[in-house]
C-alpha positions as CSV (number, residue, x, y, z in Angstrom):
1,R,228.7,123.9,109.3
2,C,227.8,127.0,111.3
3,E,228.5,125.3,114.6
4,N,232.0,124.5,113.6
5,L,232.7,128.1,112.6
6,V,231.4,129.3,116.0
7,E,233.7,126.8,117.7
8,V,236.6,128.2,115.7
9,Y,235.5,131.7,116.6
10,F,235.5,131.0,120.4
11,Q,238.9,129.2,120.2
12,L,240.4,132.2,118.4
13,Q,238.9,134.6,120.9
14,Q,240.4,132.6,123.8
15,Q,243.8,132.6,122.1
16,V,243.6,136.4,121.6
17,M,242.6,136.9,125.2
18,A,245.5,134.7,126.4
19,A,247.9,136.8,124.3
20,S,246.4,140.1,125.5
21,T,249.6,141.3,127.2
22,E,251.6,140.8,124.0
23,L,249.0,142.4,121.8
24,G,248.9,145.6,123.9
25,P,246.1,148.1,124.8
26,E,245.7,149.4,121.3
27,L,245.5,146.2,119.2
28,L,243.5,144.1,121.6
29,P,240.3,146.2,121.6
30,R,240.4,146.4,117.8
31,L,240.7,142.7,117.5
32,L,237.9,142.0,119.9
33,E,235.7,144.5,118.1
34,R,236.4,142.7,114.8
35,F,235.7,139.3,116.4
36,N,232.3,140.6,117.5
37,E,231.5,141.9,114.0
38,V,232.4,138.4,112.6
39,L,230.3,136.7,115.2
40,S,227.4,139.0,114.6
41,S,227.5,138.4,110.8
42,L,227.7,134.7,111.3
43,V,224.8,134.6,113.7
44,K,222.6,136.9,111.6
45,S,223.1,134.7,108.5
46,S,222.0,131.6,110.5
47,F,218.5,133.0,111.2
48,L,216.4,131.6,108.3
49,V,212.8,131.3,107.2
50,E,212.2,127.5,107.3
51,K,208.5,127.5,106.3
52,Q,207.5,130.4,104.1
53,P,204.1,132.1,104.5
54,P,201.8,131.7,101.5
55,Q,202.9,134.0,98.8
56,V,199.3,134.9,98.0
57,L,197.8,135.8,101.3
58,K,194.2,136.6,101.9
59,T,193.3,138.9,104.8
60,Q,191.2,137.3,107.6
61,T,192.7,133.9,106.7
62,K,194.9,131.9,109.1
63,F,198.4,130.8,107.8
64,Q,201.5,129.1,109.1
65,A,205.2,129.9,109.0
66,S,208.3,129.0,110.9
67,V,211.8,130.4,111.3
68,R,214.9,128.5,112.4
69,F,218.0,129.7,114.2
70,L,220.8,127.3,113.1
71,L,223.1,128.3,115.9
72,G,220.3,128.4,118.6
73,P,221.0,125.0,120.2
74,Q,224.7,126.0,120.6
75,L,224.4,129.6,121.6
76,L,221.1,129.8,123.5
77,K,221.3,126.7,125.7
78,A,222.1,128.8,128.8
79,A,219.4,131.4,128.1
80,P,217.3,132.0,131.3
81,K,214.0,132.1,129.3
82,P,213.0,131.6,125.6
83,Y,213.5,134.5,123.2
84,M,210.4,135.7,121.4
85,V,210.2,136.1,117.7
86,R,207.9,138.7,116.2
87,A,206.2,138.6,112.8
88,D,205.4,142.0,111.1
89,M,204.2,142.9,107.6
90,V,206.5,145.2,105.7
91,T,206.1,147.1,102.4
92,E,208.5,146.7,99.5
93,K,210.0,150.1,100.4
94,Q,210.6,149.0,104.0
95,A,212.1,145.7,102.9
96,R,214.4,147.7,100.6
97,E,215.5,150.0,103.4
98,L,216.2,147.0,105.7
99,E,218.2,145.3,103.0
100,L,220.3,148.4,102.2
101,S,221.0,148.9,105.9
102,N,222.2,145.2,106.0
103,Y,219.4,144.6,108.6
104,S,221.0,147.0,111.1
105,N,217.9,149.2,111.1
106,T,214.8,148.1,113.1
107,L,211.2,148.3,111.8
108,S,209.4,151.5,112.8
109,E,205.9,150.6,111.8
110,S,204.1,147.5,110.5
111,T,202.1,147.9,107.3
112,G,199.5,145.4,108.4
113,E,197.9,144.1,111.6
114,I,198.9,140.5,112.3
115,L,197.2,138.5,115.1
116,H,199.2,135.9,117.1
117,N,202.4,137.3,115.7
118,T,204.7,136.5,118.7
119,V,206.1,133.0,119.2
120,A,208.9,131.6,121.4
121,L,212.2,130.4,119.9
122,E,212.5,126.9,121.3
123,T,214.8,123.9,120.7
124,N,213.0,120.7,119.8
125,P,214.2,117.9,122.1
126,T,213.8,115.3,119.4
127,S,215.3,117.0,116.3
128,G,217.5,119.4,118.2
129,N,216.4,122.2,115.9
130,C,215.8,125.7,117.3
131,C,212.7,127.1,115.7
132,A,209.8,129.5,116.2
133,N,206.6,127.9,114.8
134,F,203.8,130.3,113.9
135,K,200.7,128.1,113.7
136,N,197.7,130.3,113.9
137,V,198.8,133.6,112.4
138,L,196.1,135.8,110.9
139,L,196.6,139.0,108.8
140,K,193.7,141.0,110.1
141,K,194.1,144.0,107.7
142,I,196.7,145.5,105.4
143,K,197.6,149.2,104.9
144,R,198.0,149.8,101.2
145,C,200.8,152.1,100.0
146,E,200.8,154.5,97.1
147,R,201.1,152.7,93.8
148,K,202.8,153.7,90.6
149,G,200.7,154.7,87.6
150,S,198.5,151.8,86.4
151,E,199.8,149.4,89.0
152,S,197.0,147.3,90.6
153,V,196.8,146.1,94.2
154,T,197.7,142.6,93.0
155,E,201.0,143.9,91.7
156,E,201.9,145.3,95.2
157,K,204.5,143.2,96.9
158,C,205.2,143.0,100.6
159,A,206.8,140.5,103.0
160,V,206.7,139.2,106.6
161,L,209.7,140.4,108.7
162,F,210.6,138.0,111.5
163,S,212.7,139.5,114.2
164,T,214.1,138.9,117.7
165,N,216.8,140.1,120.1
166,V,219.2,137.4,121.5
167,T,222.0,137.6,124.0
168,L,224.7,135.0,123.2
169,T,226.6,133.1,125.8
170,P,229.3,132.9,126.9
171,S,230.3,136.3,125.3
172,N,227.1,138.1,126.4
173,V,226.9,139.8,123.0
174,S,223.4,141.2,122.2
175,I,222.3,140.8,118.5
176,H,219.1,141.8,116.7
177,L,218.1,139.1,114.3
178,Q,215.9,139.8,111.3
179,V,214.9,137.9,108.2
180,L,212.4,138.5,105.4
181,S,210.0,136.1,103.9
182,L,209.7,135.7,100.1
183,P,207.6,138.4,98.5
184,I,203.9,138.2,99.3
185,V,200.8,139.6,97.5
186,V,198.0,140.4,99.9
187,I,194.4,140.0,98.6
188,V,191.1,140.8,100.3
189,H,188.8,138.8,97.9
190,G,189.1,135.5,96.1
191,N,188.6,137.1,92.7
192,Q,192.1,138.7,93.1
193,D,193.8,135.4,93.4
194,N,194.5,134.8,89.7
195,N,196.3,138.1,89.2
196,A,198.2,137.8,92.5
197,K,199.5,134.4,91.4
198,A,200.8,136.0,88.2
199,T,202.8,138.6,90.2
200,V,204.2,135.9,92.4
201,L,205.1,133.6,89.4
202,W,206.8,136.4,87.5
203,D,208.8,137.4,90.7
204,N,209.8,133.9,91.6
205,A,210.9,133.0,88.0
206,F,212.7,136.1,86.9
207,S,214.2,137.8,89.9
208,D,217.9,137.7,90.7
209,I,219.0,136.1,93.9
210,D,221.1,139.1,95.1
211,R,218.5,141.8,94.1
212,V,217.3,144.8,96.0
213,P,213.8,143.9,97.3
214,F,211.7,143.3,95.2
215,V,213.1,144.4,91.9
216,V,212.4,142.2,88.9
217,A,212.8,142.6,85.2
218,E,209.9,144.1,83.2
219,R,210.9,142.1,80.1
220,V,212.3,138.6,79.9
221,P,213.5,136.3,77.0
222,W,210.7,134.2,75.5
223,D,212.6,131.0,76.0
224,K,212.8,131.7,79.7
225,M,209.0,132.3,79.8
226,C,208.6,128.9,78.0
227,D,210.6,127.2,80.7
228,T,208.6,128.9,83.4
229,L,205.2,128.0,81.9
230,N,206.3,124.4,81.4
231,L,207.6,124.0,85.0
232,K,204.4,125.7,86.3
233,F,202.2,123.4,84.3
234,M,203.9,120.2,85.4
235,A,204.0,121.3,89.0
236,E,200.3,122.3,89.2
237,V,199.0,119.4,87.2
238,Q,201.5,117.0,88.9
239,T,202.5,115.3,85.7
240,T,205.7,114.3,84.1
241,K,204.5,115.2,80.6
242,G,205.4,118.8,79.9
243,L,204.7,121.2,77.0
244,L,206.0,120.4,73.5
245,K,207.6,122.6,70.8
246,E,204.3,123.0,69.0
247,H,202.7,124.1,72.3
248,Y,205.3,126.9,72.7
249,F,204.6,128.0,69.1
250,F,200.9,128.4,69.8
251,L,201.5,130.2,73.1
252,A,203.9,132.6,71.4
253,Q,201.4,133.4,68.7
254,K,198.8,134.1,71.4
255,I,200.9,136.3,73.7
256,F,202.6,138.3,70.9
257,N,199.4,138.4,68.7
258,D,201.6,137.4,65.7
259,H,200.5,134.6,63.4
260,S,203.1,135.3,60.7
261,A,206.3,134.6,62.6
262,S,208.1,131.3,62.6
263,P,209.0,129.3,65.8
264,E,212.6,130.5,65.3
265,D,211.6,134.1,65.1
266,F,209.9,133.9,68.5
267,Q,213.1,132.5,70.1
268,S,214.9,135.8,69.9
269,R,212.0,137.9,71.3
270,H,211.3,139.2,74.8
271,V,208.0,139.2,76.5
272,S,206.9,141.9,78.9
273,W,205.0,141.8,82.1
274,A,202.2,143.8,80.4
275,Q,201.9,141.2,77.7
276,F,201.8,138.5,80.4
277,N,199.1,139.8,82.6
278,K,198.0,143.4,82.0
279,E,197.0,143.7,78.4
280,I,193.8,142.1,77.3
281,L,194.2,139.6,74.5
282,P,192.7,140.9,71.2
283,G,189.0,140.1,70.9
284,R,188.9,138.6,74.4
285,G,188.0,139.8,77.9
286,F,191.1,138.3,79.6
287,T,194.9,138.4,79.7
288,F,197.3,135.7,78.6
289,W,197.9,134.5,82.2
290,Q,194.3,134.5,83.1
291,W,193.6,132.2,80.1
292,F,196.7,130.0,80.8
293,D,195.8,129.7,84.5
294,G,192.3,128.6,83.5
295,V,193.8,125.8,81.5
296,L,196.0,124.9,84.5
297,D,193.0,124.7,86.8
298,L,190.9,122.7,84.4
299,T,193.7,120.2,83.6
300,K,194.6,119.8,87.3
301,R,190.9,119.2,88.3
302,C,189.6,117.1,85.4
303,L,192.1,116.2,82.8
304,K,195.3,115.1,84.5
305,S,195.2,111.5,83.3
306,Y,194.2,112.4,79.8
307,W,197.0,114.9,79.5
308,S,199.5,112.4,81.0
309,D,198.4,109.8,78.4
310,R,199.0,112.4,75.7
311,L,195.3,112.2,74.6
312,I,195.0,116.0,74.6
313,M,196.8,118.0,72.0
314,G,195.7,121.1,74.0
315,F,197.7,124.2,73.0
316,I,196.8,124.4,69.4
317,S,195.0,127.0,67.3
318,K,191.7,126.5,65.4
319,Q,193.5,127.2,62.1
320,Y,196.1,124.5,62.7
321,V,193.4,122.1,63.8
322,C,191.6,122.6,60.4
323,K,194.9,122.0,58.6
324,L,195.5,118.7,60.5
325,L,192.0,117.4,60.2
326,S,190.8,118.5,56.8
327,M,192.4,115.6,54.9
328,Q,191.5,113.0,57.6
329,P,188.7,110.4,57.4
330,D,185.2,111.2,58.6
331,G,185.0,111.1,62.5
332,T,188.7,111.8,63.1
333,F,188.9,114.1,66.2
334,L,191.3,115.8,68.6
335,L,191.1,117.7,71.8
336,R,192.3,121.3,72.3
337,F,191.9,123.9,75.0
338,S,189.4,126.6,74.2
339,D,190.9,129.7,72.8
340,S,187.9,132.0,73.4
341,E,186.9,130.9,76.9
342,I,188.8,130.5,80.2
343,G,189.1,126.9,81.4
344,G,187.5,125.0,78.6
345,V,188.4,122.0,76.5
346,T,186.8,121.4,73.1
347,I,186.6,118.6,70.6
348,A,187.3,119.3,67.0
349,Y,186.2,116.6,64.5
350,V,185.9,116.0,60.7
351,M,182.5,115.6,59.2
352,R,182.2,114.8,55.5
353,G,179.3,115.7,53.3
354,K,177.7,113.5,50.6
355,D,179.8,115.2,48.0
356,G,183.0,114.2,49.8
357,S,183.9,117.6,51.0
358,S,185.1,117.8,54.6
359,Q,184.2,120.2,57.3
360,V,185.8,120.6,60.7
361,E,183.3,121.1,63.5
362,N,184.1,122.3,67.1
363,I,181.9,121.1,69.9
364,Q,181.0,123.7,72.6
365,P,183.8,123.7,75.2
366,F,183.4,121.7,78.3
367,S,184.2,123.4,81.6
368,A,185.4,121.9,84.9
369,K,181.7,122.0,86.1
370,D,180.6,120.1,83.0
371,L,183.3,117.4,83.4
372,S,182.5,117.0,87.1
373,I,179.0,116.0,86.0
374,R,180.1,113.6,83.3
375,S,183.7,112.8,82.5
376,L,185.5,113.6,79.3
377,G,186.0,110.0,78.5
378,D,182.3,109.2,78.9
379,R,181.3,112.3,76.8
380,I,183.6,111.1,74.0
381,R,182.0,107.6,74.2
382,D,178.5,109.2,74.0
383,L,179.3,111.1,70.8
384,G,178.8,108.6,67.9
385,Q,180.3,111.0,65.3
386,L,183.7,110.6,67.0
387,R,185.6,107.6,65.7
388,N,189.4,107.9,65.7
389,L,191.6,110.1,67.8
390,Y,194.1,112.0,65.5
391,P,196.0,110.7,63.6
392,N,194.3,107.2,63.5
393,I,193.7,105.6,67.0
394,P,190.2,104.1,67.5
395,K,188.5,106.1,70.3
396,D,187.8,103.0,72.4
397,Q,191.4,102.0,72.3
398,A,192.5,105.6,73.2
399,F,189.9,106.4,75.8
400,G,188.7,102.9,77.0
401,S,190.6,103.1,80.3
402,H,188.9,106.4,81.0
403,Y,185.3,105.1,80.5
404,N,182.9,104.6,83.4
405,S,182.0,100.9,83.4
406,E,178.3,101.7,84.2
407,W,177.1,102.6,80.8
408,G,174.2,101.3,78.8
409,G,175.0,102.9,75.4
410,P,173.9,106.2,74.0
411,G,170.4,107.1,74.9
């Protein structure tokens, strides 16, 4: 524990002072200077961000954050008045310079105007924690810096720098404490949210712990991307049912625009940031991430229970659907996420002609708005041509628990 280390420090300092005569006028100052360096390093490392600001932060929107000084209760108890912690917005370049100086430099200029950005560092009498709680902080405006090439504003990362000056008792050593938040993408309009989330997800998933702010790889192994998409899906939807191997295969075909490779071929590939959220998918008006995030939002809002019950096959191509359904009995159906629209789920089903030939039909995708008007379960019950969920589960057995009880039959 930090407190124990500080106790050891003060005990050693007392022992050194007691032996000052034996140590002599040359060694004693060097030892005391080294002791102060050790104390400073220990104290600085105990100043932490306890509650991170939102990583996608909209201007003119209030947010909360808190910092905690682990050694505060021990070292600041004799302070004549509370120390004030300040929150400032810094650019990636400023964050890098602070990191490279080991936080010995001080901030010269904030890159954004933050209101209510000064809060007292206080010890809670109940918990004993020494914290500064920023409850009504507001980023009024942001000063954009120069961007590289095709970089958009939603790829620009910054951070909140929390700082304060404290004087430690009983040694009366003055120390400047600084700590950075996680990277933040600042947006000014809600339509930037999707792309900002992509930047944050990529940074959180693929950055190294000991990096220079905020450097992150431009290309990552596909299997790491699969893990990231799976964890993101489960966390957002709040389900224990994750993505399956066949889902990853479909996603790989989509992001790499390759329908000839095998699942094993994709495992050795790397995916780039550009493929993830800069390049428009062939024949579409959106990126891979924009499409995937639309699926996330739809599932979270309208399809969580269906997904968790494994009633939605979801991530599967039209071609593979035809392969699965073409030899099935009339009325066999399955559910997949729309490939051509953002945030849609569609029903594919088998319809057999009088000559016995089969045809796979796809119903117009349902959006979150559609499903808020009438649920997916009730829509499936309405459609008489749907009989069995693939491979062979009667639809009432599969979806019965999702039906609305107030139903008088198809009109």
